[in-house]
N, CA, C, O and CB atoms as a CASP TS submission, in Angstrom:
PFRMAT TS
TARGET T0000
AUTHOR 0000-0000-0000
METHOD Language model
MODEL 1
PARENT N/A
ATOM      1  N   MET     1     -95.439  34.958 175.182  1.00  0.00           N
ATOM      2  CA  MET     1     -95.424  34.030 174.067  1.00  0.00           C
ATOM      3  C   MET     1     -95.090  32.612 174.017  1.00  0.00           C
ATOM      4  O   MET     1     -95.141  31.933 172.991  1.00  0.00           O
ATOM      5  CB  MET     1     -94.701  34.486 173.292  1.00  0.00           C
ATOM      6  N   TRP     2     -94.743  32.191 175.176  1.00  0.00           N
ATOM      7  CA  TRP     2     -94.264  31.062 175.480  1.00  0.00           C
ATOM      8  C   TRP     2     -95.308  30.023 175.090  1.00  0.00           C
ATOM      9  O   TRP     2     -95.090  28.981 174.472  1.00  0.00           O
ATOM     10  CB  TRP     2     -93.868  31.059 176.840  1.00  0.00           C
ATOM     11  N   SER     3     -96.596  30.514 175.594  1.00  0.00           N
ATOM     12  CA  SER     3     -97.849  29.426 175.123  1.00  0.00           C
ATOM     13  C   SER     3     -97.956  29.507 173.618  1.00  0.00           C
ATOM     14  O   SER     3     -98.283  28.435 173.109  1.00  0.00           O
ATOM     15  CB  SER     3     -99.480  29.834 175.798  1.00  0.00           C
ATOM     16  N   VAL     4     -97.798  30.333 172.922  1.00  0.00           N
ATOM     17  CA  VAL     4     -97.913  30.206 171.427  1.00  0.00           C
ATOM     18  C   VAL     4     -96.996  29.460 170.949  1.00  0.00           C
ATOM     19  O   VAL     4     -97.245  28.866 169.901  1.00  0.00           O
ATOM     20  CB  VAL     4     -97.862  31.368 170.718  1.00  0.00           C
ATOM     21  N   PHE     5     -95.753  29.300 171.558  1.00  0.00           N
ATOM     22  CA  PHE     5     -94.728  28.146 171.140  1.00  0.00           C
ATOM     23  C   PHE     5     -95.323  26.767 171.410  1.00  0.00           C
ATOM     24  O   PHE     5     -95.138  25.842 170.619  1.00  0.00           O
ATOM     25  CB  PHE     5     -93.306  28.252 171.979  1.00  0.00           C
ATOM     26  N   GLY     6     -96.000  26.637 172.471  1.00  0.00           N
ATOM     27  CA  GLY     6     -96.333  25.394 172.912  1.00  0.00           C
ATOM     28  C   GLY     6     -97.276  25.073 172.205  1.00  0.00           C
ATOM     29  O   GLY     6     -97.213  23.890 171.870  1.00  0.00           O
ATOM     30  N   TYR     7     -98.361  25.754 171.724  1.00  0.00           N
ATOM     31  CA  TYR     7     -99.369  25.667 170.565  1.00  0.00           C
ATOM     32  C   TYR     7     -98.886  25.154 169.144  1.00  0.00           C
ATOM     33  O   TYR     7     -99.371  24.134 168.655  1.00  0.00           O
ATOM     34  CB  TYR     7     -99.930  27.056 170.350  1.00  0.00           C
ATOM     35  N   GLN     8     -97.984  25.845 168.547  1.00  0.00           N
ATOM     36  CA  GLN     8     -97.140  25.845 167.197  1.00  0.00           C
ATOM     37  C   GLN     8     -96.442  24.292 167.411  1.00  0.00           C
ATOM     38  O   GLN     8     -96.623  23.386 166.598  1.00  0.00           O
ATOM     39  CB  GLN     8     -95.816  27.338 167.078  1.00  0.00           C
ATOM     40  N   ARG     9     -95.602  24.145 168.666  1.00  0.00           N
ATOM     41  CA  ARG     9     -94.985  22.817 168.841  1.00  0.00           C
ATOM     42  C   ARG     9     -95.956  21.729 168.556  1.00  0.00           C
ATOM     43  O   ARG     9     -95.565  20.835 167.806  1.00  0.00           O
ATOM     44  CB  ARG     9     -94.440  22.648 170.237  1.00  0.00           C
ATOM     45  N   ALA    10     -97.314  21.656 169.096  1.00  0.00           N
ATOM     46  CA  ALA    10     -97.980  20.604 169.036  1.00  0.00           C
ATOM     47  C   ALA    10     -98.935  20.444 167.582  1.00  0.00           C
ATOM     48  O   ALA    10     -99.916  19.713 167.440  1.00  0.00           O
ATOM     49  CB  ALA    10     -98.728  20.623 170.312  1.00  0.00           C
ATOM     50  N   GLY    11     -98.309  21.380 166.552  1.00  0.00           N
ATOM     51  CA  GLY    11     -99.335  21.346 165.421  1.00  0.00           C
ATOM     52  C   GLY    11    -100.284  22.168 165.299  1.00  0.00           C
ATOM     53  O   GLY    11    -101.014  21.925 164.338  1.00  0.00           O
ATOM     54  N   MET    12    -100.605  23.219 166.024  1.00  0.00           N
ATOM     55  CA  MET    12    -101.867  23.995 166.087  1.00  0.00           C
ATOM     56  C   MET    12    -101.767  25.163 165.511  1.00  0.00           C
ATOM     57  O   MET    12    -100.707  25.761 165.696  1.00  0.00           O
ATOM     58  CB  MET    12    -102.334  24.224 167.339  1.00  0.00           C
ATOM     59  N   THR    13    -102.620  25.693 164.824  1.00  0.00           N
ATOM     60  CA  THR    13    -102.857  27.134 164.325  1.00  0.00           C
ATOM     61  C   THR    13    -103.067  28.016 165.111  1.00  0.00           C
ATOM     62  O   THR    13    -104.089  28.010 165.796  1.00  0.00           O
ATOM     63  CB  THR    13    -103.793  27.306 163.563  1.00  0.00           C
ATOM     64  N   THR    14    -102.168  28.956 165.191  1.00  0.00           N
ATOM     65  CA  THR    14    -102.399  30.502 165.913  1.00  0.00           C
ATOM     66  C   THR    14    -102.425  31.570 165.132  1.00  0.00           C
ATOM     67  O   THR    14    -102.050  31.713 163.968  1.00  0.00           O
ATOM     68  CB  THR    14    -101.361  30.919 166.866  1.00  0.00           C
ATOM     69  N   GLY    15    -102.942  32.363 165.940  1.00  0.00           N
ATOM     70  CA  GLY    15    -103.096  33.652 165.352  1.00  0.00           C
ATOM     71  C   GLY    15    -102.922  34.605 166.226  1.00  0.00           C
ATOM     72  O   GLY    15    -103.094  34.276 167.400  1.00  0.00           O
ATOM     73  N   GLU    16    -102.506  36.153 165.917  1.00  0.00           N
ATOM     74  CA  GLU    16    -102.456  37.155 166.867  1.00  0.00           C
ATOM     75  C   GLU    16    -103.116  38.265 166.355  1.00  0.00           C
ATOM     76  O   GLU    16    -103.105  38.548 165.157  1.00  0.00           O
ATOM     77  CB  GLU    16    -101.157  37.475 167.266  1.00  0.00           C
ATOM     78  N   VAL    17    -103.745  38.966 167.294  1.00  0.00           N
ATOM     79  CA  VAL    17    -104.693  40.265 166.992  1.00  0.00           C
ATOM     80  C   VAL    17    -103.922  41.313 168.038  1.00  0.00           C
ATOM     81  O   VAL    17    -103.636  41.120 169.220  1.00  0.00           O
ATOM     82  CB  VAL    17    -106.625  39.994 167.418  1.00  0.00           C
ATOM     83  N   ASP    18    -103.719  42.307 167.332  1.00  0.00           N
ATOM     84  CA  ASP    18    -103.206  43.697 168.200  1.00  0.00           C
ATOM     85  C   ASP    18    -104.047  44.350 169.043  1.00  0.00           C
ATOM     86  O   ASP    18    -104.508  45.429 168.670  1.00  0.00           O
ATOM     87  CB  ASP    18    -102.812  44.811 167.360  1.00  0.00           C
ATOM     88  N   SER    19    -104.348  43.893 170.143  1.00  0.00           N
ATOM     89  CA  SER    19    -105.505  44.755 171.018  1.00  0.00           C
ATOM     90  C   SER    19    -104.973  45.207 172.296  1.00  0.00           C
ATOM     91  O   SER    19    -103.839  44.874 172.639  1.00  0.00           O
ATOM     92  CB  SER    19    -106.863  43.867 171.396  1.00  0.00           C
ATOM     93  N   SER    20    -105.860  46.086 173.165  1.00  0.00           N
ATOM     94  CA  SER    20    -105.335  46.790 173.908  1.00  0.00           C
ATOM     95  C   SER    20    -106.096  46.029 175.404  1.00  0.00           C
ATOM     96  O   SER    20    -105.843  46.183 176.599  1.00  0.00           O
ATOM     97  CB  SER    20    -105.568  48.389 173.443  1.00  0.00           C
ATOM     98  N   HIS    21    -106.723  45.499 174.956  1.00  0.00           N
ATOM     99  CA  HIS    21    -107.570  44.550 175.633  1.00  0.00           C
ATOM    100  C   HIS    21    -108.134  43.200 175.347  1.00  0.00           C
ATOM    101  O   HIS    21    -107.636  42.570 174.415  1.00  0.00           O
ATOM    102  CB  HIS    21    -108.436  45.104 175.818  1.00  0.00           C
ATOM    103  N   LEU    22    -109.272  42.592 176.146  1.00  0.00           N
ATOM    104  CA  LEU    22    -109.785  41.355 175.798  1.00  0.00           C
ATOM    105  C   LEU    22    -110.479  41.565 174.391  1.00  0.00           C
ATOM    106  O   LEU    22    -111.444  42.261 174.076  1.00  0.00           O
ATOM    107  CB  LEU    22    -110.758  40.820 176.924  1.00  0.00           C
ATOM    108  N   VAL    23    -109.552  40.616 173.552  1.00  0.00           N
ATOM    109  CA  VAL    23    -109.641  40.292 171.894  1.00  0.00           C
ATOM    110  C   VAL    23    -111.157  39.985 171.607  1.00  0.00           C
ATOM    111  O   VAL    23    -111.523  40.358 170.493  1.00  0.00           O
ATOM    112  CB  VAL    23    -108.631  38.824 171.377  1.00  0.00           C
ATOM    113  N   MET    24    -112.080  39.398 172.366  1.00  0.00           N
ATOM    114  CA  MET    24    -113.210  39.225 171.992  1.00  0.00           C
ATOM    115  C   MET    24    -114.437  40.391 172.234  1.00  0.00           C
ATOM    116  O   MET    24    -115.609  40.298 171.868  1.00  0.00           O
ATOM    117  CB  MET    24    -113.419  38.069 172.541  1.00  0.00           C
ATOM    118  N   LEU    25    -113.870  41.378 172.876  1.00  0.00           N
ATOM    119  CA  LEU    25    -114.690  42.556 172.881  1.00  0.00           C
ATOM    120  C   LEU    25    -114.362  43.655 172.064  1.00  0.00           C
ATOM    121  O   LEU    25    -115.156  44.451 171.562  1.00  0.00           O
ATOM    122  CB  LEU    25    -114.769  43.021 174.076  1.00  0.00           C
ATOM    123  N   ALA    26    -112.744  43.637 171.935  1.00  0.00           N
ATOM    124  CA  ALA    26    -112.731  44.810 171.074  1.00  0.00           C
ATOM    125  C   ALA    26    -112.578  44.587 169.539  1.00  0.00           C
ATOM    126  O   ALA    26    -112.533  45.490 168.704  1.00  0.00           O
ATOM    127  CB  ALA    26    -111.647  45.662 171.520  1.00  0.00           C
ATOM    128  N   HIS    27    -112.482  42.811 169.212  1.00  0.00           N
ATOM    129  CA  HIS    27    -112.309  42.709 167.545  1.00  0.00           C
ATOM    130  C   HIS    27    -113.471  41.580 167.376  1.00  0.00           C
ATOM    131  O   HIS    27    -113.093  40.726 166.575  1.00  0.00           O
ATOM    132  CB  HIS    27    -110.496  42.114 166.873  1.00  0.00           C
ATOM    133  N   PRO    28    -114.688  41.339 167.859  1.00  0.00           N
ATOM    134  CA  PRO    28    -115.764  40.266 167.716  1.00  0.00           C
ATOM    135  C   PRO    28    -115.655  39.726 166.385  1.00  0.00           C
ATOM    136  O   PRO    28    -115.637  38.505 166.229  1.00  0.00           O
ATOM    137  CB  PRO    28    -117.222  40.791 167.947  1.00  0.00           C
ATOM    138  N   ALA    29    -115.569  40.632 165.276  1.00  0.00           N
ATOM    139  CA  ALA    29    -115.755  39.970 163.927  1.00  0.00           C
ATOM    140  C   ALA    29    -114.303  39.206 163.385  1.00  0.00           C
ATOM    141  O   ALA    29    -114.218  38.332 162.522  1.00  0.00           O
ATOM    142  CB  ALA    29    -116.255  41.208 162.811  1.00  0.00           C
ATOM    143  N   ARG    30    -113.417  39.708 164.024  1.00  0.00           N
ATOM    144  CA  ARG    30    -112.146  38.759 163.543  1.00  0.00           C
ATOM    145  C   ARG    30    -112.369  37.517 164.421  1.00  0.00           C
ATOM    146  O   ARG    30    -112.055  36.440 163.915  1.00  0.00           O
ATOM    147  CB  ARG    30    -110.469  39.479 163.837  1.00  0.00           C
ATOM    148  N   VAL    31    -112.959  37.521 165.893  1.00  0.00           N
ATOM    149  CA  VAL    31    -112.612  36.716 166.537  1.00  0.00           C
ATOM    150  C   VAL    31    -114.024  35.386 165.850  1.00  0.00           C
ATOM    151  O   VAL    31    -114.037  34.156 165.897  1.00  0.00           O
ATOM    152  CB  VAL    31    -112.474  37.370 168.205  1.00  0.00           C
ATOM    153  N   ILE    32    -114.799  36.160 165.407  1.00  0.00           N
ATOM    154  CA  ILE    32    -115.864  34.993 164.740  1.00  0.00           C
ATOM    155  C   ILE    32    -115.464  34.583 163.384  1.00  0.00           C
ATOM    156  O   ILE    32    -115.890  33.539 162.891  1.00  0.00           O
ATOM    157  CB  ILE    32    -117.448  35.550 164.567  1.00  0.00           C
ATOM    158  N   GLY    33    -114.699  35.332 162.798  1.00  0.00           N
ATOM    159  CA  GLY    33    -114.007  34.436 161.359  1.00  0.00           C
ATOM    160  C   GLY    33    -112.965  33.845 161.782  1.00  0.00           C
ATOM    161  O   GLY    33    -112.330  33.476 160.794  1.00  0.00           O
ATOM    162  N   GLN    34    -112.301  33.475 163.002  1.00  0.00           N
ATOM    163  CA  GLN    34    -111.281  32.570 163.203  1.00  0.00           C
ATOM    164  C   GLN    34    -112.035  31.771 163.844  1.00  0.00           C
ATOM    165  O   GLN    34    -111.255  30.863 164.129  1.00  0.00           O
ATOM    166  CB  GLN    34    -110.049  32.957 163.844  1.00  0.00           C
ATOM    167  N   ILE    35    -112.949  31.520 164.230  1.00  0.00           N
ATOM    168  CA  ILE    35    -113.812  30.351 164.605  1.00  0.00           C
ATOM    169  C   ILE    35    -114.582  29.655 163.319  1.00  0.00           C
ATOM    170  O   ILE    35    -114.542  28.466 163.001  1.00  0.00           O
ATOM    171  CB  ILE    35    -114.915  30.878 165.688  1.00  0.00           C
ATOM    172  N   GLU    36    -115.144  30.501 162.808  1.00  0.00           N
ATOM    173  CA  GLU    36    -115.758  29.880 161.277  1.00  0.00           C
ATOM    174  C   GLU    36    -114.712  29.295 160.480  1.00  0.00           C
ATOM    175  O   GLU    36    -115.020  28.242 159.923  1.00  0.00           O
ATOM    176  CB  GLU    36    -116.440  31.062 160.249  1.00  0.00           C
ATOM    177  N   GLU    37    -113.653  29.692 160.312  1.00  0.00           N
ATOM    178  CA  GLU    37    -112.278  29.127 159.603  1.00  0.00           C
ATOM    179  C   GLU    37    -112.118  28.008 160.217  1.00  0.00           C
ATOM    180  O   GLU    37    -111.897  27.064 159.460  1.00  0.00           O
ATOM    181  CB  GLU    37    -110.918  29.970 159.712  1.00  0.00           C
ATOM    182  N   ALA    38    -112.158  27.709 161.611  1.00  0.00           N
ATOM    183  CA  ALA    38    -111.889  26.562 162.010  1.00  0.00           C
ATOM    184  C   ALA    38    -112.690  25.317 162.105  1.00  0.00           C
ATOM    185  O   ALA    38    -112.337  24.141 162.197  1.00  0.00           O
ATOM    186  CB  ALA    38    -111.528  26.785 162.916  1.00  0.00           C
ATOM    187  N   VAL    39    -113.961  25.926 162.055  1.00  0.00           N
ATOM    188  CA  VAL    39    -115.032  24.920 161.657  1.00  0.00           C
ATOM    189  C   VAL    39    -115.102  24.166 160.352  1.00  0.00           C
ATOM    190  O   VAL    39    -115.423  22.992 160.171  1.00  0.00           O
ATOM    191  CB  VAL    39    -116.193  25.556 161.707  1.00  0.00           C
ATOM    192  N   ARG    40    -114.677  25.228 159.343  1.00  0.00           N
ATOM    193  CA  ARG    40    -114.690  24.916 157.806  1.00  0.00           C
ATOM    194  C   ARG    40    -113.443  23.836 157.684  1.00  0.00           C
ATOM    195  O   ARG    40    -113.420  22.858 156.937  1.00  0.00           O
ATOM    196  CB  ARG    40    -114.427  26.441 156.764  1.00  0.00           C
ATOM    197  N   ALA    41    -112.542  24.206 158.489  1.00  0.00           N
ATOM    198  CA  ALA    41    -111.066  23.505 158.158  1.00  0.00           C
ATOM    199  C   ALA    41    -111.337  21.950 158.899  1.00  0.00           C
ATOM    200  O   ALA    41    -110.634  21.001 158.550  1.00  0.00           O
ATOM    201  CB  ALA    41    -109.478  24.532 159.018  1.00  0.00           C
ATOM    202  N   THR    42    -112.194  21.815 159.731  1.00  0.00           N
ATOM    203  CA  THR    42    -112.330  20.569 160.703  1.00  0.00           C
ATOM    204  C   THR    42    -113.592  20.100 160.421  1.00  0.00           C
ATOM    205  O   THR    42    -113.916  19.117 161.089  1.00  0.00           O
ATOM    206  CB  THR    42    -112.195  20.853 162.287  1.00  0.00           C
ATOM    207  N   ALA    43    -114.622  20.619 159.417  1.00  0.00           N
ATOM    208  CA  ALA    43    -115.901  19.912 159.174  1.00  0.00           C
ATOM    209  C   ALA    43    -115.730  18.645 158.060  1.00  0.00           C
ATOM    210  O   ALA    43    -114.930  18.736 157.129  1.00  0.00           O
ATOM    211  CB  ALA    43    -117.000  21.051 158.623  1.00  0.00           C
ATOM    212  N   HIS    44    -116.386  17.725 158.224  1.00  0.00           N
ATOM    213  CA  HIS    44    -116.081  16.287 157.646  1.00  0.00           C
ATOM    214  C   HIS    44    -117.532  16.541 156.426  1.00  0.00           C
ATOM    215  O   HIS    44    -117.823  15.658 155.620  1.00  0.00           O
ATOM    216  CB  HIS    44    -116.231  14.627 159.149  1.00  0.00           C
TER
END
C-alpha cells in the first residue's frame, strides 16, 4: 500500500481491483475501462 500512498501524494488518481493474480489477465475489461477513462480525462 505504500506505493499507492506515494501516487496519491503526487496527485495521481489510483484505483484498486480485488484480484487473486495479475489483474490484466483476471479483469481485462476493468483495466481497459480505466485506460479509456484516463485517455478521456487527459484528451485535449
